[in-house]
N, CA, C, O and the ligand as a Tripos MOL2 file, in Angstrom:
@<TRIPOS>MOLECULE
protein
  309   307    78     0     0
PROTEIN
NO_CHARGES

@<TRIPOS>ATOM
      1 N          -1.4020   39.4390  -30.5170 N.3       1 MET1
      2 CA         -0.4760   39.1860  -29.3880 C.3       1 MET1
      3 C          -1.2340   38.7420  -28.1460 C.2       1 MET1
      4 O          -0.8570   37.7850  -27.4700 O.2       1 MET1
      5 N          -2.3140   39.4640  -27.8640 N.am      2 ALA2
      6 CA         -3.0970   39.1510  -26.6710 C.3       2 ALA2
      7 C          -3.6330   37.7240  -26.7320 C.2       2 ALA2
      8 O          -3.6470   37.0100  -25.7290 O.2       2 ALA2
      9 N          -4.0680   37.3240  -27.9100 N.am      3 ARG3
     10 CA         -4.6020   35.9650  -28.0400 C.3       3 ARG3
     11 C          -3.5170   34.9260  -27.7920 C.2       3 ARG3
     12 O          -3.7420   33.8880  -27.1690 O.2       3 ARG3
     13 N          -2.3060   35.2530  -28.3130 N.am      4 GLY4
     14 CA         -1.1850   34.3280  -28.1170 C.3       4 GLY4
     15 C          -0.8710   34.1590  -26.6380 C.2       4 GLY4
     16 O          -0.6300   33.0480  -26.1670 O.2       4 GLY4
     17 N          -0.8770   35.2680  -25.9130 N.am      5 GLN5
     18 CA         -0.5930   35.2060  -24.4710 C.3       5 GLN5
     19 C          -1.6410   34.3830  -23.7370 C.2       5 GLN5
     20 O          -1.3340   33.5960  -22.8420 O.2       5 GLN5
     21 N          -2.8840   34.5910  -24.1450 N.am      6 GLN6
     22 CA         -3.9650   33.8400  -23.5100 C.3       6 GLN6
     23 C          -3.7510   32.3420  -23.7100 C.2       6 GLN6
     24 O          -3.9620   31.5340  -22.8050 O.2       6 GLN6
     25 N          -3.3320   32.0040  -24.9080 N.am      7 LYS7
     26 CA         -3.1040   30.5880  -25.2180 C.3       7 LYS7
     27 C          -2.0180   30.0180  -24.3070 C.2       7 LYS7
     28 O          -2.1480   28.9240  -23.7580 O.2       7 LYS7
     29 N          -0.9380   30.8010  -24.1640 N.am      8 ILE8
     30 CA          0.1580   30.3370  -23.2990 C.3       8 ILE8
     31 C          -0.3240   30.1740  -21.8670 C.2       8 ILE8
     32 O          -0.0130   29.1900  -21.1950 O.2       8 ILE8
     33 N          -1.0950   31.1670  -21.4130 N.am      9 GLN9
     34 CA         -1.6140   31.0870  -20.0420 C.3       9 GLN9
     35 C          -2.4890   29.8560  -19.8580 C.2       9 GLN9
     36 O          -2.3840   29.1490  -18.8560 O.2       9 GLN9
     37 N          -3.3480   29.6120  -20.8310 N.am     10 SER10
     38 CA         -4.2450   28.4640  -20.6720 C.3      10 SER10
     39 C          -3.4510   27.1610  -20.7430 C.2      10 SER10
     40 O          -3.8080   26.1740  -20.1000 O.2      10 SER10
     41 N          -2.3770   27.1630  -21.5240 N.am     11 GLN11
     42 CA         -1.5240   25.9700  -21.5660 C.3      11 GLN11
     43 C          -0.8540   25.7490  -20.2170 C.2      11 GLN11
     44 O          -0.7570   24.6270  -19.7210 O.2      11 GLN11
     45 N          -0.3900   26.8700  -19.6340 N.am     12 GLN12
     46 CA          0.2450   26.7580  -18.3130 C.3      12 GLN12
     47 C          -0.7410   26.2420  -17.2860 C.2      12 GLN12
     48 O          -0.4140   25.3930  -16.4570 O.2      12 GLN12
     49 N          -1.9690   26.7760  -17.3560 N.am     13 LYS13
     50 CA         -2.9930   26.3230  -16.4160 C.3      13 LYS13
     51 C          -3.2760   24.8350  -16.5950 C.2      13 LYS13
     52 O          -3.4240   24.0870  -15.6290 O.2      13 LYS13
     53 N          -3.3460   24.4330  -17.8550 N.am     14 ALA14
     54 CA         -3.6210   23.0270  -18.1390 C.3      14 ALA14
     55 C          -2.4900   22.1420  -17.5940 C.2      14 ALA14
     56 O          -2.7310   21.0730  -17.0340 O.2      14 ALA14
     57 N          -1.2550   22.6170  -17.7720 N.am     15 ALA15
     58 CA         -0.1000   21.8620  -17.2820 C.3      15 ALA15
     59 C          -0.1430   21.7490  -15.7610 C.2      15 ALA15
     60 O           0.1150   20.6900  -15.1910 O.2      15 ALA15
     61 N          -0.4790   22.8740  -15.1160 N.am     16 GLU16
     62 CA         -0.5960   22.8680  -13.6500 C.3      16 GLU16
     63 C          -1.6580   21.8700  -13.1980 C.2      16 GLU16
     64 O          -1.4670   21.0960  -12.2590 O.2      16 GLU16
     65 N          -2.7890   21.9220  -13.9100 N.am     17 LYS17
     66 CA         -3.9070   21.0620  -13.5500 C.3      17 LYS17
     67 C          -3.5010   19.5900  -13.6940 C.2      17 LYS17
     68 O          -3.7830   18.7770  -12.8140 O.2      17 LYS17
     69 N          -2.8500   19.2570  -14.7900 N.am     18 SER18
     70 CA         -2.4970   17.8500  -15.0070 C.3      18 SER18
     71 C          -1.4240   17.4080  -14.0130 C.2      18 SER18
     72 O          -1.3980   16.2510  -13.5930 O.2      18 SER18
     73 N          -0.5300   18.3450  -13.6360 N.am     19 ALA19
     74 CA          0.4830   18.0200  -12.6260 C.3      19 ALA19
     75 C          -0.1830   17.7200  -11.2930 C.2      19 ALA19
     76 O           0.1850   16.7750  -10.5940 O.2      19 ALA19
     77 N          -1.1750   18.5460  -10.9530 N.am     20 LYS20
     78 CA         -1.9010   18.3220   -9.7010 C.3      20 LYS20
     79 C          -2.6250   16.9830   -9.7330 C.2      20 LYS20
     80 O          -2.6280   16.2340   -8.7560 O.2      20 LYS20
     81 N          -3.2400   16.6990  -10.8830 N.am     21 LEU21
     82 CA         -3.9760   15.4400  -11.0150 C.3      21 LEU21
     83 C          -3.0150   14.2570  -10.8830 C.2      21 LEU21
     84 O          -3.3210   13.2610  -10.2280 O.2      21 LEU21
     85 N          -1.8520   14.3870  -11.5170 N.am     22 LYS22
     86 CA         -0.8560   13.3090  -11.4390 C.3      22 LYS22
     87 C          -0.4270   13.0860   -9.9970 C.2      22 LYS22
     88 O          -0.3090   11.9540   -9.5290 O.2      22 LYS22
     89 N          -0.1940   14.2060   -9.3010 N.am     23 LYS23
     90 CA          0.2240   14.1150   -7.9080 C.3      23 LYS23
     91 C          -0.8560   13.4200   -7.0760 C.2      23 LYS23
     92 O          -0.5680   12.5460   -6.2580 O.2      23 LYS23
     93 N          -2.1020   13.8290   -7.3070 N.am     24 ALA24
     94 CA         -3.2260   13.2470   -6.5740 C.3      24 ALA24
     95 C          -3.3430   11.7580   -6.8840 C.2      24 ALA24
     96 O          -3.5920   10.9410   -5.9970 O.2      24 ALA24
     97 N          -3.1590   11.4220   -8.1530 N.am     25 ALA25
     98 CA         -3.2790   10.0190   -8.5550 C.3      25 ALA25
     99 C          -2.1820    9.1830   -7.8920 C.2      25 ALA25
    100 O          -2.4300    8.0790   -7.4090 O.2      25 ALA25
    101 N          -0.9560    9.7380   -7.8800 N.am     26 GLY26
    102 CA          0.1500    9.0250   -7.2480 C.3      26 GLY26
    103 C          -0.1200    8.7980   -5.7760 C.2      26 GLY26
    104 O           0.1570    7.7300   -5.2300 O.2      26 GLY26
    105 N          -0.6660    9.8240   -5.1440 N.am     27 HIS27
    106 CA         -0.9760    9.7260   -3.7170 C.3      27 HIS27
    107 C          -2.0000    8.6260   -3.4780 C.2      27 HIS27
    108 O          -1.8640    7.8140   -2.5630 O.2      27 HIS27
    109 N          -3.0270    8.6180   -4.3200 N.am     28 THR28
    110 CA         -4.0870    7.6220   -4.1770 C.3      28 THR28
    111 C          -3.5200    6.2160   -4.3670 C.2      28 THR28
    112 O          -3.8690    5.2950   -3.6270 O.2      28 THR28
    113 N          -2.6530    6.0560   -5.3540 N.am     29 ALA29
    114 CA         -2.0780    4.7350   -5.6120 C.3      29 ALA29
    115 C          -1.2740    4.2720   -4.4030 C.2      29 ALA29
    116 O          -1.3340    3.1050   -4.0150 O.2      29 ALA29
    117 N          -0.5240    5.1940   -3.8150 N.am     30 ALA30
    118 CA          0.2710    4.8410   -2.6350 C.3      30 ALA30
    119 C          -0.6340    4.4400   -1.4810 C.2      30 ALA30
    120 O          -0.3530    3.4910   -0.7480 O.2      30 ALA30
    121 N          -1.7300    5.1840   -1.3350 N.am     31 ASP31
    122 CA         -2.6820    4.8650   -0.2670 C.3      31 ASP31
    123 C          -3.3040    3.4990   -0.4920 C.2      31 ASP31
    124 O          -3.4820    2.7190    0.4440 O.2      31 ASP31
    125 N          -3.6330    3.2190   -1.7510 N.am     32 GLN32
    126 CA         -4.2370    1.9200   -2.0540 C.3      32 GLN32
    127 C          -3.2510    0.8070   -1.7440 C.2      32 GLN32
    128 O          -3.6300   -0.2420   -1.2220 O.2      32 GLN32
    129 N          -1.9950    1.0370   -2.0630 N.am     33 LYS33
    130 CA         -0.9700    0.0260   -1.7940 C.3      33 LYS33
    131 C          -0.8640   -0.1940   -0.2840 C.2      33 LYS33
    132 O          -0.7710   -1.3250    0.1940 O.2      33 LYS33
    133 N          -0.8800    0.9150    0.4470 N.am     34 LYS34
    134 CA         -0.8040    0.8330    1.9020 C.3      34 LYS34
    135 C          -1.9960    0.0410    2.4480 C.2      34 LYS34
    136 O          -1.8410   -0.8330    3.3000 O.2      34 LYS34
    137 N          -3.1790    0.3660    1.9400 N.am     35 ALA35
    138 CA         -4.3970   -0.3200    2.3870 C.3      35 ALA35
    139 C          -4.3090   -1.8050    2.0670 C.2      35 ALA35
    140 O          -4.7090   -2.6500    2.8670 O.2      35 ALA35
    141 N          -3.7800   -2.1100    0.8890 N.am     36 ALA36
    142 CA         -3.6590   -3.5160    0.4970 C.3      36 ALA36
    143 C          -2.6720   -4.2380    1.4140 C.2      36 ALA36
    144 O          -2.8890   -5.3870    1.8020 O.2      36 ALA36
    145 N          -1.5920   -3.5460    1.7500 N.am     37 MET37
    146 CA         -0.6010   -4.1340    2.6580 C.3      37 MET37
    147 C          -1.2120   -4.3620    4.0350 C.2      37 MET37
    148 O          -0.9480   -5.3780    4.6790 O.2      37 MET37
    149 N          -2.0170   -3.4290    4.4750 N.am     38 ALA38
    150 CA         -2.6400   -3.5440    5.7900 C.3      38 ALA38
    151 C          -3.6550   -4.6890    5.8050 C.2      38 ALA38
    152 O          -3.8120   -5.3890    6.8050 O.2      38 ALA38
    153 N          -4.3330   -4.8600    4.6790 N.am     39 ALA39
    154 CA         -5.3320   -5.9300    4.5870 C.3      39 ALA39
    155 C          -4.6600   -7.2970    4.6830 C.2      39 ALA39
    156 O          -5.1820   -8.2160    5.3150 O.2      39 ALA39
    157 N          -3.5120   -7.4140    4.0540 N.am     40 LEU40
    158 CA         -2.7670   -8.6770    4.1180 C.3      40 LEU40
    159 C          -1.8090   -8.5980    5.2840 C.2      40 LEU40
    160 O          -0.5960   -8.5870    5.0740 O.2      40 LEU40
    161 N          -2.2890   -8.5450    6.4570 N.am     41 LYS41
    162 CA         -1.4640   -8.2970    7.6330 C.3      41 LYS41
    163 C          -0.0810   -8.9310    7.5280 C.2      41 LYS41
    164 O           0.9340   -8.2770    7.7680 O.2      41 LYS41
    165 N          -0.0560  -10.1900    7.1730 N.am     42 SER42
    166 CA          1.2400  -10.8440    7.1330 C.3      42 SER42
    167 C           1.1550  -12.1400    6.3450 C.2      42 SER42
    168 O           0.0710  -12.6310    6.0290 O.2      42 SER42
    169 N           2.3110  -12.6730    6.0390 N.am     43 SER43
    170 CA          2.3490  -14.0000    5.4560 C.3      43 SER43
    171 C           3.3270  -14.8180    6.2790 C.2      43 SER43
    172 O           4.2740  -14.2810    6.8540 O.2      43 SER43
    173 N           3.0940  -16.1090    6.3310 N.am     44 CYS44
    174 CA          3.9260  -16.9800    7.1440 C.3      44 CYS44
    175 C           5.3700  -16.9330    6.6510 C.2      44 CYS44
    176 O           5.6310  -17.0760    5.4560 O.2      44 CYS44
    177 N           6.2970  -16.7330    7.5700 N.am     45 VAL45
    178 CA          7.7070  -16.6340    7.1810 C.3      45 VAL45
    179 C           8.2280  -17.9750    6.6860 C.2      45 VAL45
    180 O           9.2240  -18.0180    5.9640 O.2      45 VAL45
    181 N           7.5850  -19.0550    7.0550 N.am     46 LEU46
    182 CA          8.0860  -20.3790    6.6790 C.3      46 LEU46
    183 C           7.4640  -20.9030    5.3920 C.2      46 LEU46
    184 O           8.1770  -21.3370    4.4870 O.2      46 LEU46
    185 N           6.1290  -20.8630    5.3070 N.am     47 CYS47
    186 CA          5.4970  -21.4390    4.1200 C.3      47 CYS47
    187 C           4.8740  -20.3920    3.2040 C.2      47 CYS47
    188 O           4.3070  -20.7300    2.1650 O.2      47 CYS47
    189 N           4.9810  -19.1180    3.5900 N.am     48 LYS48
    190 CA          4.5240  -17.9900    2.7650 C.3      48 LYS48
    191 C           3.0090  -17.9610    2.5610 C.2      48 LYS48
    192 O           2.5190  -17.2560    1.6780 O.2      48 LYS48
    193 N           2.2750  -18.7050    3.3540 N.am     49 SER49
    194 CA          0.8140  -18.6090    3.2870 C.3      49 SER49
    195 C           0.3870  -17.2380    3.7770 C.2      49 SER49
    196 O           0.9390  -16.7120    4.7430 O.2      49 SER49
    197 N          -0.6080  -16.6600    3.0990 N.am     50 LEU50
    198 CA         -1.0790  -15.3440    3.5130 C.3      50 LEU50
    199 C          -1.9990  -15.4890    4.7070 C.2      50 LEU50
    200 O          -2.8820  -16.3470    4.7340 O.2      50 LEU50
    201 N          -1.7800  -14.6430    5.6870 N.am     51 MET51
    202 CA         -2.5610  -14.6910    6.9150 C.3      51 MET51
    203 C          -3.4520  -13.4570    7.0080 C.2      51 MET51
    204 O          -2.9590  -12.3320    6.9200 O.2      51 MET51
    205 N          -4.7550  -13.6540    7.1830 N.am     52 PRO52
    206 CA         -5.6760  -12.5060    7.2350 C.3      52 PRO52
    207 C          -5.4890  -11.6630    8.4760 C.2      52 PRO52
    208 O          -5.7600  -10.4620    8.4470 O.2      52 PRO52
    209 N          -5.0380  -12.2490    9.5550 N.am     53 ASP53
    210 CA         -4.8160  -11.4740   10.7790 C.3      53 ASP53
    211 C          -3.8050  -12.2010   11.6560 C.2      53 ASP53
    212 O          -3.5710  -13.3980   11.4920 O.2      53 ASP53
    213 N          -3.2090  -11.4670   12.5880 N.am     54 PRO54
    214 CA         -2.1310  -12.0430   13.4180 C.3      54 PRO54
    215 C          -2.5770  -13.2560   14.2270 C.2      54 PRO54
    216 O          -1.7880  -14.1770   14.4390 O.2      54 PRO54
    217 N          -3.8410  -13.2750   14.6870 N.am     55 LYS55
    218 CA         -4.3180  -14.4100   15.4870 C.3      55 LYS55
    219 C          -4.3150  -15.6890   14.6660 C.2      55 LYS55
    220 O          -3.8800  -16.7440   15.1290 O.2      55 LYS55
    221 N          -4.8040  -15.5780   13.4450 N.am     56 THR56
    222 CA         -4.8140  -16.7260   12.5380 C.3      56 THR56
    223 C          -3.3860  -17.1740   12.2610 C.2      56 THR56
    224 O          -3.0920  -18.3690   12.2100 O.2      56 THR56
    225 N          -2.5090  -16.2000   12.0850 N.am     57 TYR57
    226 CA         -1.1030  -16.4800   11.8250 C.3      57 TYR57
    227 C          -0.4970  -17.2600   12.9930 C.2      57 TYR57
    228 O           0.2290  -18.2360   12.8030 O.2      57 TYR57
    229 N          -0.8130  -16.8070   14.1920 N.am     58 LYS58
    230 CA         -0.2630  -17.4790   15.3670 C.3      58 LYS58
    231 C          -0.7770  -18.9220   15.4490 C.2      58 LYS58
    232 O          -0.0080  -19.8510   15.6960 O.2      58 LYS58
    233 N          -2.0690  -19.0930   15.2400 N.am     59 GLN59
    234 CA         -2.6580  -20.4350   15.2670 C.3      59 GLN59
    235 C          -2.0280  -21.3060   14.1830 C.2      59 GLN59
    236 O          -1.6880  -22.4650   14.4160 O.2      59 GLN59
    237 N          -1.8830  -20.7280   13.0040 N.am     60 HIS60
    238 CA         -1.2680  -21.4400   11.8940 C.3      60 HIS60
    239 C           0.1380  -21.8740   12.2710 C.2      60 HIS60
    240 O           0.5340  -23.0160   12.0360 O.2      60 HIS60
    241 N           0.8800  -20.9570   12.8530 N.am     61 PHE61
    242 CA          2.2740  -21.2360   13.2070 C.3      61 PHE61
    243 C           2.3600  -22.3670   14.2280 C.2      61 PHE61
    244 O           3.1820  -23.2760   14.1120 O.2      61 PHE61
    245 N           1.4830  -22.2810   15.2350 N.am     62 GLU62
    246 CA          1.5040  -23.3030   16.2880 C.3      62 GLU62
    247 C           1.1090  -24.6740   15.7330 C.2      62 GLU62
    248 O           1.6510  -25.7000   16.1430 O.2      62 GLU62
    249 N           0.1530  -24.6750   14.7900 N.am     63 ASN63
    250 CA         -0.3240  -25.9460   14.2350 C.3      63 ASN63
    251 C           0.6180  -26.5260   13.1840 C.2      63 ASN63
    252 O           0.8910  -27.7260   13.1700 O.2      63 ASN63
    253 N           1.1020  -25.6650   12.3150 N.am     64 LYS64
    254 CA          1.8630  -26.1530   11.1570 C.3      64 LYS64
    255 C           3.3610  -26.2250   11.4140 C.2      64 LYS64
    256 O           4.0640  -27.0670   10.8550 O.2      64 LYS64
    257 N           3.8330  -25.3340   12.2610 N.am     65 HIS65
    258 CA          5.2800  -25.2830   12.4690 C.3      65 HIS65
    259 C           5.6010  -25.3270   13.9600 C.2      65 HIS65
    260 O           6.2690  -24.4320   14.4770 O.2      65 HIS65
    261 N           5.1260  -26.3690   14.6580 N.am     66 PRO66
    262 CA          5.3270  -26.4110   16.1210 C.3      66 PRO66
    263 C           6.7980  -26.5010   16.5150 C.2      66 PRO66
    264 O           7.1640  -26.1330   17.6320 O.2      66 PRO66
    265 N           7.6400  -26.9850   15.6110 N.am     67 LYS67
    266 CA          9.0560  -27.1280   15.9530 C.3      67 LYS67
    267 C           9.8230  -25.8210   15.7860 C.2      67 LYS67
    268 O          10.9510  -25.6840   16.2600 O.2      67 LYS67
    269 N           9.2020  -24.8720   15.1090 N.am     68 ASN68
    270 CA          9.8700  -23.5840   14.9170 C.3      68 ASN68
    271 C           9.4690  -22.6090   16.0000 C.2      68 ASN68
    272 O           8.3560  -22.6560   16.5240 O.2      68 ASN68
    273 N          10.3920  -21.7250   16.3250 N.am     69 GLU69
    274 CA         10.0810  -20.7350   17.3560 C.3      69 GLU69
    275 C           9.1290  -19.6940   16.8040 C.2      69 GLU69
    276 O           9.2610  -19.2490   15.6640 O.2      69 GLU69
    277 N           8.1710  -19.3150   17.6270 N.am     70 LEU70
    278 CA          7.1710  -18.3330   17.2400 C.3      70 LEU70
    279 C           7.8440  -16.9900   16.9380 C.2      70 LEU70
    280 O           8.6750  -16.5330   17.7230 O.2      70 LEU70
    281 N           7.5010  -16.3540   15.8160 N.am     71 PRO71
    282 CA          8.0790  -15.0260   15.5440 C.3      71 PRO71
    283 C           7.7440  -14.0470   16.6680 C.2      71 PRO71
    284 O           6.6630  -14.1080   17.2550 O.2      71 PRO71
    285 N           8.6710  -13.1570   16.9570 N.am     72 ALA72
    286 CA          8.5410  -12.2190   18.0780 C.3      72 ALA72
    287 C           7.2280  -11.4570   18.0380 C.2      72 ALA72
    288 O           6.6070  -11.2260   19.0750 O.2      72 ALA72
    289 N           6.7940  -11.0570   16.8120 N.am     73 GLU73
    290 CA          5.5850  -10.2290   16.7080 C.3      73 GLU73
    291 C           4.3220  -11.0340   17.0580 C.2      73 GLU73
    292 O           3.2550  -10.4470   17.2430 O.2      73 GLU73
    293 N           4.4290  -12.3560   17.1490 N.am     74 LEU74
    294 CA          3.2390  -13.1720   17.4830 C.3      74 LEU74
    295 C           3.1890  -13.5450   18.9550 C.2      74 LEU74
    296 O           2.1750  -14.0420   19.4440 O.2      74 LEU74
    297 N           4.2630  -13.3080   19.6430 N.am     75 LYS75
    298 CA          4.3270  -13.7760   21.0400 C.3      75 LYS75
    299 C           3.3620  -13.0610   21.9590 C.2      75 LYS75
    300 O           2.8720  -13.6510   22.9220 O.2      75 LYS75
    301 N           3.0800  -11.7940   21.6780 N.am     76 ASP76
    302 CA          2.1820  -11.0220   22.5550 C.3      76 ASP76
    303 C           0.7150  -11.2080   22.2130 C.2      76 ASP76
    304 O          -0.1490  -10.6790   22.9110 O.2      76 ASP76
    305 N           0.4190  -11.9380   21.1690 N.am     77 ILE77
    306 CA         -0.9930  -12.0520   20.7490 C.3      77 ILE77
    307 C          -1.7040  -13.1490   21.5360 C.2      77 ILE77
    308 O          -2.8920  -13.3910   21.3230 O.2      77 ILE77
    309 ZN          3.2980  -21.5120    7.6310 Zn       78 ZN78
@<TRIPOS>BOND
     1     1     2 1
     2     2     3 1
     3     3     4 2
     4     3     5 am
     5     5     6 1
     6     6     7 1
     7     7     8 2
     8     7     9 am
     9     9    10 1
    10    10    11 1
    11    11    12 2
    12    11    13 am
    13    13    14 1
    14    14    15 1
    15    15    16 2
    16    15    17 am
    17    17    18 1
    18    18    19 1
    19    19    20 2
    20    19    21 am
    21    21    22 1
    22    22    23 1
    23    23    24 2
    24    23    25 am
    25    25    26 1
    26    26    27 1
    27    27    28 2
    28    27    29 am
    29    29    30 1
    30    30    31 1
    31    31    32 2
    32    31    33 am
    33    33    34 1
    34    34    35 1
    35    35    36 2
    36    35    37 am
    37    37    38 1
    38    38    39 1
    39    39    40 2
    40    39    41 am
    41    41    42 1
    42    42    43 1
    43    43    44 2
    44    43    45 am
    45    45    46 1
    46    46    47 1
    47    47    48 2
    48    47    49 am
    49    49    50 1
    50    50    51 1
    51    51    52 2
    52    51    53 am
    53    53    54 1
    54    54    55 1
    55    55    56 2
    56    55    57 am
    57    57    58 1
    58    58    59 1
    59    59    60 2
    60    59    61 am
    61    61    62 1
    62    62    63 1
    63    63    64 2
    64    63    65 am
    65    65    66 1
    66    66    67 1
    67    67    68 2
    68    67    69 am
    69    69    70 1
    70    70    71 1
    71    71    72 2
    72    71    73 am
    73    73    74 1
    74    74    75 1
    75    75    76 2
    76    75    77 am
    77    77    78 1
    78    78    79 1
    79    79    80 2
    80    79    81 am
    81    81    82 1
    82    82    83 1
    83    83    84 2
    84    83    85 am
    85    85    86 1
    86    86    87 1
    87    87    88 2
    88    87    89 am
    89    89    90 1
    90    90    91 1
    91    91    92 2
    92    91    93 am
    93    93    94 1
    94    94    95 1
    95    95    96 2
    96    95    97 am
    97    97    98 1
    98    98    99 1
    99    99   100 2
   100    99   101 am
   101   101   102 1
   102   102   103 1
   103   103   104 2
   104   103   105 am
   105   105   106 1
   106   106   107 1
   107   107   108 2
   108   107   109 am
   109   109   110 1
   110   110   111 1
   111   111   112 2
   112   111   113 am
   113   113   114 1
   114   114   115 1
   115   115   116 2
   116   115   117 am
   117   117   118 1
   118   118   119 1
   119   119   120 2
   120   119   121 am
   121   121   122 1
   122   122   123 1
   123   123   124 2
   124   123   125 am
   125   125   126 1
   126   126   127 1
   127   127   128 2
   128   127   129 am
   129   129   130 1
   130   130   131 1
   131   131   132 2
   132   131   133 am
   133   133   134 1
   134   134   135 1
   135   135   136 2
   136   135   137 am
   137   137   138 1
   138   138   139 1
   139   139   140 2
   140   139   141 am
   141   141   142 1
   142   142   143 1
   143   143   144 2
   144   143   145 am
   145   145   146 1
   146   146   147 1
   147   147   148 2
   148   147   149 am
   149   149   150 1
   150   150   151 1
   151   151   152 2
   152   151   153 am
   153   153   154 1
   154   154   155 1
   155   155   156 2
   156   155   157 am
   157   157   158 1
   158   158   159 1
   159   159   160 2
   160   159   161 am
   161   161   162 1
   162   162   163 1
   163   163   164 2
   164   163   165 am
   165   165   166 1
   166   166   167 1
   167   167   168 2
   168   167   169 am
   169   169   170 1
   170   170   171 1
   171   171   172 2
   172   171   173 am
   173   173   174 1
   174   174   175 1
   175   175   176 2
   176   175   177 am
   177   177   178 1
   178   178   179 1
   179   179   180 2
   180   179   181 am
   181   181   182 1
   182   182   183 1
   183   183   184 2
   184   183   185 am
   185   185   186 1
   186   186   187 1
   187   187   188 2
   188   187   189 am
   189   189   190 1
   190   190   191 1
   191   191   192 2
   192   191   193 am
   193   193   194 1
   194   194   195 1
   195   195   196 2
   196   195   197 am
   197   197   198 1
   198   198   199 1
   199   199   200 2
   200   199   201 am
   201   201   202 1
   202   202   203 1
   203   203   204 2
   204   203   205 am
   205   205   206 1
   206   206   207 1
   207   207   208 2
   208   207   209 am
   209   209   210 1
   210   210   211 1
   211   211   212 2
   212   211   213 am
   213   213   214 1
   214   214   215 1
   215   215   216 2
   216   215   217 am
   217   217   218 1
   218   218   219 1
   219   219   220 2
   220   219   221 am
   221   221   222 1
   222   222   223 1
   223   223   224 2
   224   223   225 am
   225   225   226 1
   226   226   227 1
   227   227   228 2
   228   227   229 am
   229   229   230 1
   230   230   231 1
   231   231   232 2
   232   231   233 am
   233   233   234 1
   234   234   235 1
   235   235   236 2
   236   235   237 am
   237   237   238 1
   238   238   239 1
   239   239   240 2
   240   239   241 am
   241   241   242 1
   242   242   243 1
   243   243   244 2
   244   243   245 am
   245   245   246 1
   246   246   247 1
   247   247   248 2
   248   247   249 am
   249   249   250 1
   250   250   251 1
   251   251   252 2
   252   251   253 am
   253   253   254 1
   254   254   255 1
   255   255   256 2
   256   255   257 am
   257   257   258 1
   258   258   259 1
   259   259   260 2
   260   259   261 am
   261   261   262 1
   262   262   263 1
   263   263   264 2
   264   263   265 am
   265   265   266 1
   266   266   267 1
   267   267   268 2
   268   267   269 am
   269   269   270 1
   270   270   271 1
   271   271   272 2
   272   271   273 am
   273   273   274 1
   274   274   275 1
   275   275   276 2
   276   275   277 am
   277   277   278 1
   278   278   279 1
   279   279   280 2
   280   279   281 am
   281   281   282 1
   282   282   283 1
   283   283   284 2
   284   283   285 am
   285   285   286 1
   286   286   287 1
   287   287   288 2
   288   287   289 am
   289   289   290 1
   290   290   291 1
   291   291   292 2
   292   291   293 am
   293   293   294 1
   294   294   295 1
   295   295   296 2
   296   295   297 am
   297   297   298 1
   298   298   299 1
   299   299   300 2
   300   299   301 am
   301   301   302 1
   302   302   303 1
   303   303   304 2
   304   303   305 am
   305   305   306 1
   306   306   307 1
   307   307   308 2
@<TRIPOS>SUBSTRUCTURE
     1 MET1         2 RESIDUE 1 A MET
     2 ALA2         6 RESIDUE 1 A ALA
     3 ARG3        10 RESIDUE 1 A ARG
     4 GLY4        14 RESIDUE 1 A GLY
     5 GLN5        18 RESIDUE 1 A GLN
     6 GLN6        22 RESIDUE 1 A GLN
     7 LYS7        26 RESIDUE 1 A LYS
     8 ILE8        30 RESIDUE 1 A ILE
     9 GLN9        34 RESIDUE 1 A GLN
    10 SER10       38 RESIDUE 1 A SER
    11 GLN11       42 RESIDUE 1 A GLN
    12 GLN12       46 RESIDUE 1 A GLN
    13 LYS13       50 RESIDUE 1 A LYS
    14 ALA14       54 RESIDUE 1 A ALA
    15 ALA15       58 RESIDUE 1 A ALA
    16 GLU16       62 RESIDUE 1 A GLU
    17 LYS17       66 RESIDUE 1 A LYS
    18 SER18       70 RESIDUE 1 A SER
    19 ALA19       74 RESIDUE 1 A ALA
    20 LYS20       78 RESIDUE 1 A LYS
    21 LEU21       82 RESIDUE 1 A LEU
    22 LYS22       86 RESIDUE 1 A LYS
    23 LYS23       90 RESIDUE 1 A LYS
    24 ALA24       94 RESIDUE 1 A ALA
    25 ALA25       98 RESIDUE 1 A ALA
    26 GLY26      102 RESIDUE 1 A GLY
    27 HIS27      106 RESIDUE 1 A HIS
    28 THR28      110 RESIDUE 1 A THR
    29 ALA29      114 RESIDUE 1 A ALA
    30 ALA30      118 RESIDUE 1 A ALA
    31 ASP31      122 RESIDUE 1 A ASP
    32 GLN32      126 RESIDUE 1 A GLN
    33 LYS33      130 RESIDUE 1 A LYS
    34 LYS34      134 RESIDUE 1 A LYS
    35 ALA35      138 RESIDUE 1 A ALA
    36 ALA36      142 RESIDUE 1 A ALA
    37 MET37      146 RESIDUE 1 A MET
    38 ALA38      150 RESIDUE 1 A ALA
    39 ALA39      154 RESIDUE 1 A ALA
    40 LEU40      158 RESIDUE 1 A LEU
    41 LYS41      162 RESIDUE 1 A LYS
    42 SER42      166 RESIDUE 1 A SER
    43 SER43      170 RESIDUE 1 A SER
    44 CYS44      174 RESIDUE 1 A CYS
    45 VAL45      178 RESIDUE 1 A VAL
    46 LEU46      182 RESIDUE 1 A LEU
    47 CYS47      186 RESIDUE 1 A CYS
    48 LYS48      190 RESIDUE 1 A LYS
    49 SER49      194 RESIDUE 1 A SER
    50 LEU50      198 RESIDUE 1 A LEU
    51 MET51      202 RESIDUE 1 A MET
    52 PRO52      206 RESIDUE 1 A PRO
    53 ASP53      210 RESIDUE 1 A ASP
    54 PRO54      214 RESIDUE 1 A PRO
    55 LYS55      218 RESIDUE 1 A LYS
    56 THR56      222 RESIDUE 1 A THR
    57 TYR57      226 RESIDUE 1 A TYR
    58 LYS58      230 RESIDUE 1 A LYS
    59 GLN59      234 RESIDUE 1 A GLN
    60 HIS60      238 RESIDUE 1 A HIS
    61 PHE61      242 RESIDUE 1 A PHE
    62 GLU62      246 RESIDUE 1 A GLU
    63 ASN63      250 RESIDUE 1 A ASN
    64 LYS64      254 RESIDUE 1 A LYS
    65 HIS65      258 RESIDUE 1 A HIS
    66 PRO66      262 RESIDUE 1 A PRO
    67 LYS67      266 RESIDUE 1 A LYS
    68 ASN68      270 RESIDUE 1 A ASN
    69 GLU69      274 RESIDUE 1 A GLU
    70 LEU70      278 RESIDUE 1 A LEU
    71 PRO71      282 RESIDUE 1 A PRO
    72 ALA72      286 RESIDUE 1 A ALA
    73 GLU73      290 RESIDUE 1 A GLU
    74 LEU74      294 RESIDUE 1 A LEU
    75 LYS75      298 RESIDUE 1 A LYS
    76 ASP76      302 RESIDUE 1 A ASP
    77 ILE77      306 RESIDUE 1 A ILE
    78 ZN78       309 GROUP 0 **** ****
């Protein structure tokens, strides 16, 4: 009986451990996604070109789409 209980306990511990690992892994994946989103600051709303930073985006917008109004988030840059 004692051995059986030990087995159940160790199974429970293993389940807890894997649940924690899964949670940690999910958290890491979300963080990586966030980091990836932050790295790709933005993409042009008109031509969908990826912009490495807002300054480049603003320059791109002024050069490529001079007839379009500058997006609000670029006006302060
Ligand atoms: Zn563009």
